[in-house]
C-alpha positions, -999 to +999 in steps of 0.1 A: +000+000+000+015+034-010+013+065+012-017+080-006-038+048-002-026+045+034-038+081+042-071+074+025-076+043+046-068+062+078-092+090+068-120+066+060-115+049+093-117+082+111-150+090+094-165+056+102-154+058+138-172+092+142-205+078+130-230+067+158-230+030+163-262+009+164-267-002+200-262-039+204-298-043+217-313-033+184-290-049+158-315-077+160-351-069+169-367-101+182-404-102+190-411-092+226-441-088+248-459-055+242-456-031+272-484-007+279-479+024+301-498+032+332-531+052+330-530+090+330-550+106+358-564+141+363-539+164+380-509+142+370-475+158+365-466+156+328-431+162+314-427+186+284-399+178+260-388+190+226-371+161+207-374+178+173-377+214+163-365+244+183-388+263+207-391+299+218-406+313+250-440+320+233-443+284+222-433+271+256-458+293+273-486+281+250-476+245+256-478+249+294-511+268+292-526+241+269-516+213+292-527+231+324-561+238+307-565+200+305-560+197+342-523+186+343-493+200+361-463+205+339-425+199+344-402+215+318-372+194+307-338+209+315-328+216+279-362+228+266-348+262+256-316+248+240-310+254+203-287+237+178-295+253+145-332+245+140-332+217+165-341+219+202-306+213+214-279+189+204-287+152+201-272+146+235-293+173+251-325+160+236-316+124+246-308+135+281-343+151+284-360+120+269-342+096+292-346+119+322-384+122+318-388+085+315-368+078+347-384+107+367-407+089+391-430+119+396-436+124+358-466+103+347-466+111+310-443+128+285-458+153+261-438+165+231-440+202+225-440+201+187-427+181+158-405+198+133-375+177+124-346+160+141-362+131+159-346+105+137-312+115+148-319+104+184-328+068+175-293+052+177-287+068+211-319+058+229-316+033+257-345+011+247-342-012+277-342+017+301-374+031+285-390-003+285-383-006+323-398+028+330-428+026+306-450+057+305-472+076+280-454+094+252-476+115+229-472+136+198-473+135+161-455+146+129-418+141+133-425+124+166-434+094+143-397+085+144-399+079+182-432+060+179-418+036+153-385+031+171-400+026+206-425+001+192-400-019+172-370-017+195-386-016+230-421-031+224-436+000+240-471+014+232-468+052+225-495+076+212-499+094+179-519+124+191-519+162+197-486+178+206-486+203+235-486+232+211-519+220+196-548+242+206-573+219+225-608+214+211-636+192+224-632+164+198-594+160+201-595+162+239-624+137+242-606+113+219-573+117+238-590+112+272-608+081+261-575+064+251-552+077+279-575+081+308-606+059+304-593+025+292-620+000+279-619-034+264-632-017+232-632+019+221-651+029+190-638+060+172-660+080+149-650+107+125-651+144+134-682+163+123-661+194+119-638+177+094-669+165+075-681+201+074-648+213+061-649+188+033-677+208+016-652+235+007-619+217+012-618+185-007-587+173+011-609+166+041-633+144+022-636+107+031-627+082+003-628+044+003-605+028-023-611-008-011-641-017+011-639-043+038-629-049+074-593-053+086-578-060+120-542-057+133-519-037+156-517-001+147-484+013+132-475+043+112-476+081+114-462+108+092-456+095+057-423+113+053-409+097+084-424+062+077-408+062+042-375+077+054-371+049+081-380+021+058-352-004+056-336+009+089-336-009+123-362+015+134-387+014+105-423+000+106-427-037+099-462-033+084-469-070+079-504-078+092-506-044+108-531-016+103-509+010+087-519+046+092-504+075+073-508+113+073-489+142+056-488+180+054-474+205+028-460+178+005-467+182-033-484+153-050-452+141-067-435+139-033-464+119-019-461+096-050-424+092-044-429+083-007-457+058-014-435+043-041-407+038-016-431+019+007-445-001-022-409-012-032-396-017+003-387-053+010-402-072+039-390-103+056-368-126+035-367-099+008-404-101-001-415-071-020-453-070-018-453-034-007-483-020+011-502-053+004-483-067+033-505-046+057-538-058+070-552-025+058-542+011+051-559+041+068-549+076+057-557+107+076-561+142+060-531+152+038-533+190+043-519+218+021-505+194-004-522+201-038-501+213-067-504+248-081-527+252-111-498+262-133-478+230-124-478+201-147-487+176-120-510+149-110-534+159-082-532+144-048-564+125-056-549+111-087-517+100-069-538+082-043-559+065-070-527+053-086-515+036-055-548+024-039-575+020-066-564-017-070-555-023-034-559-059-023-565-048+013-590-023+027-578+012+021-593+045+030-585+082+031-597+113+051-599+098+086-597+123+115-560+124+122-529+142+110-519+178+108-554+189+117-570+203+149-598+178+152-578+146+154-581+113+173-554+096+192-538+064+179-520+040+202-491+024+183-490-013+188-526-018+200-549-040+181-577-023+162-604-030+137-611-008+106-646-009+092-648+010+059-686+007+057-693+022+091-663+046+087-650+037+122-619+025+139-623+004+170-595-002+195-598-039+205-580-035+238-570-009+263-539+010+255-530+018+292-533-002+324-545+008+359 
C-alpha cells in the first residue's frame, strides 16, 4: 500500500469511527411482549420535551397553558430552551431530556411540545431497555413518528400518535385523547369528526374516500408518511406485515407523496419479499393538508396519486380519517390491536392502551 492509499484508509476509518454505532440491543429486533404504560389521571404531572424542532418562549408558554387547561401539572425538561440550529438542542441534550423524563418517578406522561425535524437523529442513542423498564405515556405526532416507530419496534412500548402540547385543544381532540389515555376500555369505537366533515364541503382534502371496502384487524403502526418512508429499511422502521398502517402528511406536493408511497411499495419485507403495502392488513390515511399542486404546475393531483396507489389495493384502504396535521384529530396508540370498518367509517380499538 502506498502512502496515498494508506492516508485514505486512515481518513475513511476516522469518518467511520465518528458515526454513531447501532446499539447492540437493536442490531436484531426479536419479537417481545408489548408493554403498555400506566393510565394518566387528572392532576398528574406531565413532562414537556422537545425532541425535534427548536422552541421559543412563546411556544413554551402556550404548551404549558394548553396542558394546564387539560388539568395537568407541567414539568419542563432541563434543555427545553436549548438550540442547535433549527433543532431543540444537540442530540445529547434531547436524549438526556427524553431519558430523564422516563426515569423521573414523579412524571406520569411525556408530552412532546412540537414536531419539526430531528427526531430520527436520536434513535441510535436511545436506551430502549431503560425506557422499557420505565414505561410511560409518550404522545405527539408529525416528526415524533420516528420515536413512535423506534420505541414500538425496539422496545415493544405502546406510544401515542396524538396532539402535541402546542396544539390548541378542542372538544373532539380532547375527548378522543382522554378516552384512550384516561378511560381504558376493552373496546373503544372511534367515529370521524363532524367538523372535518363540514370542512370537506369546501376543502376536498378533508373528504372521506374508500378505495377498497372491507374490514381489517391488526396492531396499529404508522404516522407521518415522510418519516415512515424515510425509516423504511432501517432498524427502526415500521414492519407493516399484518398491521393496520396509518399515514398522514402536510405540505407535500403530490409528486413527493407519490415518491414516498412508491418507496413503501418497493420496500422489501422479511426474506426480501416485495409485496409493498399489500403486506399490511389495511391502510388508513388521515387528512393530507396543504399538499395540492399549483394550477400552473404540470402535476397529478393528490387525488390522482392516491388513486394510482390504492385503486387496485388488495387490502382495505381509506382516506380522510380524522388524524394528521389537523386540529380535530383522534389519538392512535401504536402497537394496540384495532379494527377498521370501511362501511361504518369507524376505527375500533380492540384492547385498552394503558393499564391501571
